[in-house]
N, C-alpha and C positions, 0 to 999 in steps of 0.2 A: 504496499498500499503506499503512494506516495503521496506526498502533503505538499501543495505548492502554496507558497506566499507572494503574492504580486506586490508592487510598491504600491502604494496609495495613493489616488488621484484626485479625489476629492478638493475641493478648494479649501485650505487653510489645514489638510490634516496632515499632521505631524506623526500620529501613532504608528505602529507596527501591530500585526495581528498576533506573531510571536516571537518572541527573544532568542536568542542564542541558546539562550539556556530551555527552553522550551522547544527549541528543534533537539537539543542532547534527551530530555525528557523521554521524546517521542523516539527518538533512536533508540533509548532502552528499551521501549516494546516495541521495538520489531518495525518502526515506524522511517522510513528516508524522506527527504525534504528537498525542493528546490525553490531556490529564492531566486526572486531578479535582483539584479546587481542596483544598490543603492538604495532596495526597500528598509532598511535601518537608519539610513543617514539621519533622519530629523531628529530621532530618539536615540542619538547617539550610540548604534550599536553599527558596528560598519561590516562589510562584507568580508572578511579576515575571521571576525570572532564567530559567525555563520559558519564559513569552511571550516573552521577548527573544532565546530558544534556537529560537524558530518554533513552539513550540507552541499547540495552541488548548487552552485551560481550560475546562473543564466541571463542572458545579454537584454531580455524583453519578456513582457508578459504573455505574448503569445506562444513562447517558449515554457513559460510555465504551464499554461495552459493544456500545451499538448502535452507535457510529460504528467501532470498530477492527476489521481482520482478524486481527491479532497480540496478543494482551494479554502482557506482561510483571509480574510480581509477583514478591515473595521469600519467602512461604509463602501456602499457601491460604486465601483468606478465612474469617472468621467467620462469615459469612452464607451461605447453600444458593446454590448458584450456580444452580439451579433456576429461582430467585426474578430472576435475571440472562437479559436478551433476547438469549439464546446463539441462533449460527445454523450451519447446516452450512458446515464448511470455515475457521473460526475456530481458529487455534491458541495454546493457552496455553502459555507459557514461565515456566520457573521450580521452586523445588523443590516437589515435588508427595506428600509422603510418601508414596509406592507403598505402603508394607509396611501401613499401616492404612487408606489410600484407595483400596485397590482395587476395591472394590465401586462406588464414585462414577467412579472414572474408566473403569471398563466404561461407565456406563450414560451418561457423557459422549459416551464414544466410540460407542455405538450412536444418537446423535444428530448424528453428523459431526462433533463437535469432539476435535481431537487437543490430546492432554497431554503435552509433552515434560518430561521429568523429568528436572531437572541430577542428581538423584541418583547416577544410573546412567549418565553418560558416562564412560568410558575417562579417566584420568586420569595428569599426572605422565609422565616422560621415556620409563619401559617401555609405558604403552601407546601411547606415540607411535612408538614404533619398531615395534608389532606390525605384522604384515600386516594388511590391510585387509579380507580375508574372515576371516581367525580370528575378528578381533574383531566384524565383522557376526553371526558365530555366536556369540559370549558372548555378545553383548548381546541378541538375538534370543531368548535364553533368557528373558530378563525381559520381553518386549514386553507378552505378557499381560497382565499384572499394572500397566503404564502405558499401555494402550489404542492402542499402535500400530502402523502398518501397514508394513511393508514395502516395499510396493508404490506406496506415493504419493511420488513424489518429495520432496516436502517433508520426510516423516520421513527417506527414506534418506540425504538432504543431511546431517540432524540427525546422523546415523552418522559421519559425516567430521567434525564439530567435535570437536578432542580427541584427531584421529589426524594430519593435516598439519602437516610442520613449518613454521613460521614465522605460525601459526594460532595459536589458544589452545591447542595440544596439550602445550605445555611446562610444564602446573602450572597454568594461567591461564584455565581455565576456571572458571564460578562455585562449582561445590564447592568446588575446589583454593582460591580466595581466601579463602572462608569459614570454611573448617577451616584454615589460617592463623591467621587471627585468634582464631580458636576454641582453637587448641593454646595460642598465647601468653596469652590472656586466661583459661583455664583453669587454667594453672598457675599464673599469679600470685594467683588467688583462691586455690587450693589451698594454696597458700605460706600466704597471709594464717592460715587454719584452724587451721594447727599451732602450738603453745605459743610462747610468746616466747623461751625460751632456745633451742628449736631452732630458731627463725627467726634469732636472732641469728648463730648459728654457719652452719656450711655443711650447707645440709639433702643428702637422699641421695635422690635419686629414680628412679624405675625409671617407663618409658614404655611403656604396652603398644599397638603400633602404630607403624608406620613410613611411613604415610601423610603427607600435606600436616601433619596436626594433631599427629602424634606425632613428625614432625620439629622444627614449630614449638617444640612443648615443651622439645623438647632444646635450642634456640636460645636459648628464654628461662631454661631452667637454667643453661646456660653465661653470659648475659648477669647474671644475678642473682650469680654467682660460688657457685655450689653446686657440688657433688660431679660427676664426669661422669655423667651419669645410664648407667645400664645400658638397652637397649632391647630389645626382643620385637619380631621382625617376620616375616613369612609367605614371605620370599626371601632365599636367602643373596646376591643382587646389591644386596640394599638395603644392606647392612653399610658398605659405602664410602661411602657416602651419609651415613650414621648416623657414623659415625665422623669425617668430612670436619667433622661441624656441632659436634662435641666429644664424644658418646658414649664410655665409657671401658671396655663391653662390650655385646656383640651376640650374643642366640640366636636360632634360629629354628626356629618351631613347636615350643617346648616343650609337652606335655600340662600339663595341672591337676596335676599329680603333681610334675611334674618343675620345675613353676614355683612350689609351695611351697617345693621346695627350694631354689630360687634366692632365692626371699624370704629364707626361714631364714639362707641365708648373708652375704647382701647388707643386711638389716635396712632397708629403704627406710622413709625417714619421709613420703615423698608419691609417689603413685602417679597417672598419668595415664592411663587407659583411653580409648585413641581407635583398635579396631582396629575395622574393617568398619563403618565409620559409612555408612548410606543403604542400608544391606540386612541382612538380621537378623544382630544381631553376634553372635558365639561368646562363651561362657561361657568365659572364661581364669582367675578369680578363683573357685573354689567354697569350699566350708568350711574346705577346710583351707587353703588360700590364703591366706583372710582371717584363718584365725589364726593364720597363721604372722607376720602383722603384728606389731608391740608395739602396746601402748596408747596411744591419741594419734596413732597413725599417722594420714594424710589419704588417701582414695578419691576421685577427682575424674572421674566417669564422663561421657564425652563421646557414650557410644551407649545411653543410655538410651532412648529413641524408638524403636530399634531391638532391644528387648530386655536391654541391656545387656552388659558383662562381665564383670560380677560378679552373685554370686547375692542381694545384697544390696540391688543398685540400684532405687532406685524414681525414678519419672519425677518432678523437679519437687519433689525433696525431699531434704533434710540427715538423716541415721539414724546411730545412732549400734549400732554390731552388735559382739554377743557382747563381749569383755573392754575395749571403749572404740575400736575403729577405726571413723573417722568415713568415713561414704560417701555423697558429696555428688552431684549433680546438679540443673542449671537448665536451662529452654530458653535457647537465645538466646544463646548466649556472645558471640557478635560485636556482638547490639546495644547491649552495653555501649559500643560506641564505632559509635555508628551513621554517622557521617558519613565516615569512614574505611574504614568498612567497605561504605558504599554506594558511594563512589566505585570500590573495588577490583571489588565486586559490578556494578555499573551495566555498568564497561567491559567486563567479560567477556560480559555479558548482551548488549551491545550486538554485540560482535564473534559471540557466536552466532547474533544473529538475522541479519547479516547475511552470514555465509559460508552460512549455510542456505537463505538464500533467493536469495543469487549461485548456488548449485549448481543450487536447483528450475527454473532458468532455462534453465540452459546445456541 
């Protein structure tokens, strides 16, 4: 089995899907690797390091796709996959952007190429303890948009990833790893947009979403010495985790009107939106909610590519809304720390590949 690692070509992407250490770990399990030259450059991993780990370095992406049975990427490539020498039976592991690339992924499936969407893997301890049949049923609802077939052993095994104790199920799947970095980076960048006099004091944060990114934002607020954040979750059992991280308040599924009232009560300086990443994001901040924020408040929305948690969110843009509320998004917060993000992503990706392949041959 050959794992292929093409160079990332998405705009602004500086991560790499597998590090030399991951290639070495895969080799120890009997998998070989082909790596496009320069694949790890922006994350400070050299071709020589990959070669020393046992990989074969090839000159371009077509050479990777020609040789590999499995392709690992961070984000879908900027080039059209139809231009690559794909063949039936190949599997593409990574973020697939299933909301916006559904048609392309369906066409790949028609050619016999499977797409394993990391966005749709169950994450965290709640999913890890879920009954496998129930989890399969919920994931199966999404299969038409990512082109997976439950009847194929390789795909069936992919659904185990994130569910088994001791694997990557306890929040160490690729999406969780990147979400933690995104939440931390987004909080810091949003805080930097606040007025100097606000930053000099204890910022009052509000965090929408209590998944990995939301929890990381809570931890970042505590580390910065800010006020204990109020957190909005979608399940009551999330409250204990949020409180343990330092949250000062927790609300379960308030509607937009109730959320607007909460905003008026707590007057947050900074709002981090992280509810529903990877799927169609719920709109939690409507015009009334944004209007309840004070002038100069900053909203950082991590969910823009899935539609956004606010009515004012524009992907890859910073906009001033109404009376001076700043709503900002940019793609790829983890790419601000490419080496650290690649180490986390690569370890999780290698675990996903090994777990799925080991189950498929049982």
